[in-house]
Backbone as CSV, one residue per row, in Angstrom:
resi,resn,N_x,N_y,N_z,CA_x,CA_y,CA_z,C_x,C_y,C_z
1,MET,0.827,-1.187,0.000,0.000,0.000,0.000,0.872,1.251,0.000
2,SER,0.287,2.337,-0.500,1.028,3.587,-0.588,0.759,4.457,0.636
3,ASP,1.663,5.378,0.883,1.526,6.275,2.027,0.766,7.557,1.667
4,VAL,0.136,7.612,0.500,-0.584,8.799,0.056,-1.974,8.807,0.678
5,ASP,-2.332,9.955,1.229,-3.656,10.117,1.847,-4.677,10.355,0.735
6,THR,-5.630,9.462,0.605,-6.608,9.568,-0.481,-7.969,10.046,-0.002
7,ARG,-8.070,10.472,1.230,-9.365,10.973,1.714,-9.678,12.320,1.046
8,LEU,-10.935,12.505,0.750,-11.367,13.755,0.125,-11.554,14.827,1.194
9,LYS,-11.077,15.989,0.878,-11.271,17.110,1.791,-12.604,17.765,1.447
10,PRO,-13.313,18.224,2.468,-14.580,18.908,2.163,-14.296,20.210,1.412
11,LYS,-15.160,20.507,0.473,-14.989,21.737,-0.302,-15.343,22.932,0.571
12,ALA,-14.548,23.957,0.451,-14.829,25.186,1.191,-16.044,25.855,0.567
13,LYS,-16.945,26.286,1.412,-18.130,26.969,0.914,-17.781,28.437,0.687
14,THR,-18.110,28.912,-0.511,-17.848,30.309,-0.801,-19.045,31.136,-0.349
15,LYS,-18.747,32.191,0.342,-19.801,33.060,0.828,-19.861,34.284,-0.079
16,THR,-20.998,34.478,-0.708,-21.136,35.633,-1.586,-21.572,36.824,-0.745
17,GLU,-20.889,37.916,-0.951,-21.204,39.127,-0.215,-22.047,40.043,-1.078
18,ARG,-22.902,40.788,-0.410,-23.695,41.777,-1.127,-22.782,42.933,-1.528
19,PRO,-23.027,43.505,-2.690,-22.193,44.642,-3.092,-22.471,45.829,-2.173
20,PRO,-21.478,46.687,-1.974,-21.714,47.859,-1.125,-22.748,48.779,-1.765
21,LEU,-23.501,49.447,-0.933,-24.540,50.341,-1.428,-24.084,51.791,-1.334
22,TYR,-24.640,52.594,-2.236,-24.285,54.012,-2.310,-25.543,54.868,-2.261
23,LYS,-25.451,55.946,-1.479,-26.551,56.907,-1.404,-26.442,57.849,-2.594
24,LEU,-27.556,58.104,-3.220,-27.621,59.081,-4.300,-28.234,60.337,-3.684
25,ILE,-27.512,61.440,-3.757,-27.874,62.646,-3.011,-28.143,63.818,-3.953
26,LEU,-29.262,64.495,-3.717,-29.600,65.731,-4.420,-28.995,66.889,-3.638
27,LEU,-28.232,67.724,-4.334,-27.632,68.900,-3.702,-28.468,70.131,-4.043
28,ASN,-28.690,70.973,-3.044,-29.477,72.187,-3.263,-28.646,73.245,-4.000
29,ASP,-29.312,74.011,-4.828,-28.703,75.203,-5.420,-29.780,76.284,-5.445
30,ASP,-29.365,77.516,-5.639,-30.314,78.632,-5.585,-30.853,79.044,-6.948
31,TYR,-30.574,78.244,-7.979,-30.942,78.657,-9.332,-31.904,77.720,-10.056
32,THR,-31.828,76.436,-9.787,-32.693,75.483,-10.489,-34.118,75.612,-9.962
33,PRO,-35.096,75.847,-10.841,-36.489,75.981,-10.395,-36.996,74.707,-9.705
34,ARG,-37.774,74.907,-8.672,-38.314,73.778,-7.904,-39.108,72.819,-8.784
35,ASP,-39.917,73.376,-9.679,-40.734,72.529,-10.555,-39.872,71.633,-11.434
36,PHE,-38.748,72.171,-11.885,-37.850,71.376,-12.726,-37.239,70.232,-11.921
37,VAL,-36.824,70.513,-10.685,-36.262,69.469,-9.813,-37.293,68.360,-9.608
38,VAL,-38.527,68.725,-9.343,-39.602,67.747,-9.144,-39.790,66.914,-10.412
39,THR,-39.760,67.552,-11.560,-39.911,66.838,-12.836,-38.790,65.815,-13.027
40,VAL,-37.560,66.208,-12.725,-36.416,65.294,-12.858,-36.573,64.117,-11.891
41,LEU,-36.939,64.398,-10.661,-37.114,63.319,-9.671,-38.208,62.346,-10.102
42,LYS,-39.284,62.868,-10.657,-40.377,62.006,-11.111,-39.964,61.165,-12.315
43,SER,-39.257,61.775,-13.261,-38.940,61.050,-14.489,-37.790,60.060,-14.317
44,ILE,-36.740,60.439,-13.615,-35.570,59.564,-13.510,-35.695,58.569,-12.362
45,PHE,-36.302,59.011,-11.264,-36.384,58.143,-10.081,-37.779,57.571,-9.845
46,ARG,-38.682,57.859,-10.783,-40.045,57.312,-10.748,-40.758,57.594,-9.428
47,MET,-40.583,58.798,-8.949,-41.257,59.213,-7.717,-42.632,59.768,-8.051
48,SER,-43.504,59.711,-7.058,-44.795,60.372,-7.201,-44.576,61.868,-7.024
49,GLU,-45.585,62.648,-7.342,-45.492,64.102,-7.172,-45.165,64.451,-5.714
50,GLY,-45.846,63.801,-4.784,-45.633,64.073,-3.364,-44.243,63.689,-2.880
51,GLU,-43.758,62.531,-3.329,-42.404,62.090,-2.946,-41.354,63.058,-3.485
52,ALA,-41.504,63.421,-4.751,-40.541,64.327,-5.381,-40.553,65.694,-4.697
53,MET,-41.734,66.179,-4.355,-41.843,67.465,-3.672,-41.162,67.400,-2.308
54,GLY,-41.345,66.294,-1.595,-40.725,66.126,-0.283,-39.209,66.103,-0.358
55,VAL,-38.661,65.386,-1.325,-37.207,65.312,-1.506,-36.662,66.683,-1.878
56,MET,-37.334,67.357,-2.801,-36.891,68.681,-3.239,-36.899,69.670,-2.069
57,LEU,-37.966,69.668,-1.263,-38.052,70.600,-0.138,-37.011,70.290,0.941
58,THR,-36.758,69.009,1.182,-35.734,68.635,2.160,-34.362,69.135,1.710
59,ALA,-34.044,68.938,0.441,-32.767,69.425,-0.090,-32.709,70.953,-0.002
60,HIS,-33.821,71.598,-0.288,-33.870,73.058,-0.243,-33.624,73.577,1.175
61,GLN,-34.218,72.921,2.151,-34.113,73.377,3.542,-32.819,72.947,4.223
62,GLN,-32.307,71.762,3.877,-31.140,71.231,4.586,-29.859,71.241,3.752
63,GLY,-29.966,71.610,2.498,-28.785,71.685,1.644,-28.537,70.444,0.803
64,ALA,-29.101,69.316,1.231,-28.953,68.058,0.482,-29.998,67.079,0.988
65,CYS,-30.295,66.083,0.159,-31.256,65.051,0.553,-30.921,63.743,-0.164
66,VAL,-30.951,62.644,0.585,-30.754,61.333,-0.029,-32.000,61.004,-0.853
67,VAL,-31.787,60.729,-2.109,-32.884,60.414,-3.024,-33.203,58.931,-2.959
68,ALA,-32.162,58.093,-3.008,-32.334,56.640,-3.006,-30.980,55.994,-2.721
69,VAL,-31.008,54.677,-2.543,-29.787,53.909,-2.303,-29.715,52.808,-3.354
70,PHE,-28.562,52.713,-4.027,-28.359,51.757,-5.105,-26.975,51.139,-5.001
71,THR,-26.709,50.165,-5.870,-25.333,49.697,-6.026,-24.541,50.852,-6.653
72,LYS,-23.237,50.788,-6.570,-22.386,51.888,-7.043,-22.670,52.256,-8.495
73,GLU,-22.715,51.251,-9.361,-22.884,51.504,-10.785,-24.214,52.179,-11.085
74,VAL,-25.285,51.701,-10.455,-26.609,52.277,-10.689,-26.667,53.695,-10.131
75,ALA,-26.145,53.891,-8.921,-26.162,55.219,-8.300,-25.413,56.231,-9.159
76,GLU,-24.236,55.856,-9.621,-23.446,56.783,-10.439,-24.120,57.088,-11.772
77,ALA,-24.717,56.076,-12.375,-25.391,56.280,-13.660,-26.605,57.199,-13.502
78,LYS,-27.408,56.973,-12.485,-28.597,57.805,-12.268,-28.211,59.224,-11.853
79,ALA,-27.162,59.367,-11.044,-26.702,60.701,-10.659,-26.255,61.479,-11.888
80,GLN,-25.535,60.818,-12.774,-25.078,61.470,-13.999,-26.250,61.839,-14.896
81,GLN,-27.198,60.928,-15.024,-28.368,61.171,-15.867,-29.163,62.377,-15.348
82,ALA,-29.362,62.442,-14.032,-30.126,63.543,-13.448,-29.370,64.867,-13.549
83,THR,-28.067,64.835,-13.314,-27.247,66.041,-13.430,-27.241,66.536,-14.875
84,ASP,-27.117,65.614,-15.814,-27.145,65.963,-17.239,-28.479,66.595,-17.639
85,ALA,-29.570,66.118,-17.042,-30.891,66.683,-17.349,-30.931,68.160,-16.984
86,GLY,-30.351,68.503,-15.852,-30.299,69.911,-15.455,-29.392,70.727,-16.357
87,GLN,-28.222,70.185,-16.643,-27.260,70.910,-17.477,-27.788,71.136,-18.889
88,SER,-28.565,70.184,-19.383,-29.114,70.337,-20.738,-30.088,71.515,-20.818
89,GLN,-30.630,71.921,-19.666,-31.545,73.062,-19.623,-30.863,74.315,-19.072
90,GLY,-29.546,74.212,-18.833,-28.793,75.362,-18.358,-28.847,75.579,-16.846
91,TYR,-29.261,74.558,-16.096,-29.353,74.677,-14.637,-28.171,73.980,-13.973
92,PRO,-27.769,74.468,-12.800,-26.662,73.829,-12.076,-27.121,72.660,-11.198
93,LEU,-28.228,72.041,-11.527,-28.747,70.901,-10.759,-27.650,69.859,-10.609
94,ALA,-27.444,69.386,-9.377,-26.359,68.435,-9.152,-26.780,67.312,-8.219
95,PHE,-26.378,66.125,-8.579,-26.566,64.931,-7.769,-25.185,64.314,-7.555
96,THR,-24.993,63.684,-6.424,-23.726,63.039,-6.128,-23.995,61.687,-5.471
97,THR,-22.950,60.903,-5.297,-23.088,59.606,-4.623,-22.107,59.540,-3.456
98,GLU,-22.462,58.717,-2.489,-21.631,58.558,-1.297,-21.842,57.139,-0.775
99,LYS,-20.752,56.472,-0.424,-20.853,55.111,0.085,-21.633,55.106,1.394
100,GLU,-22.549,54.151,1.499,-23.380,54.064,2.695,-22.585,53.450,3.833
101,GLY,-22.847,53.953,5.042,-22.206,53.363,6.220,-20.945,53.956,6.501
């Protein structure tokens, strides 16, 4: 007989981790009309009129407001899309992302 160990080792279980999440944040400015901000929130983030108004007013009063939480890629893409919507109309509307936690 040979001295080689032929017992099978148990396979290590791989643990899949959830991707980190990122907050998508609306930044307040003094130039973009409120109605336009609400329109962007409704069209890009599929908010109701009331939800969009609440987010817009919170950003207006506090300087910024978390719009939603997404994976990094989705958050960055939506932030860019929303910022571009403002810039296309000549407004300084700005959205940014920040890692959650």
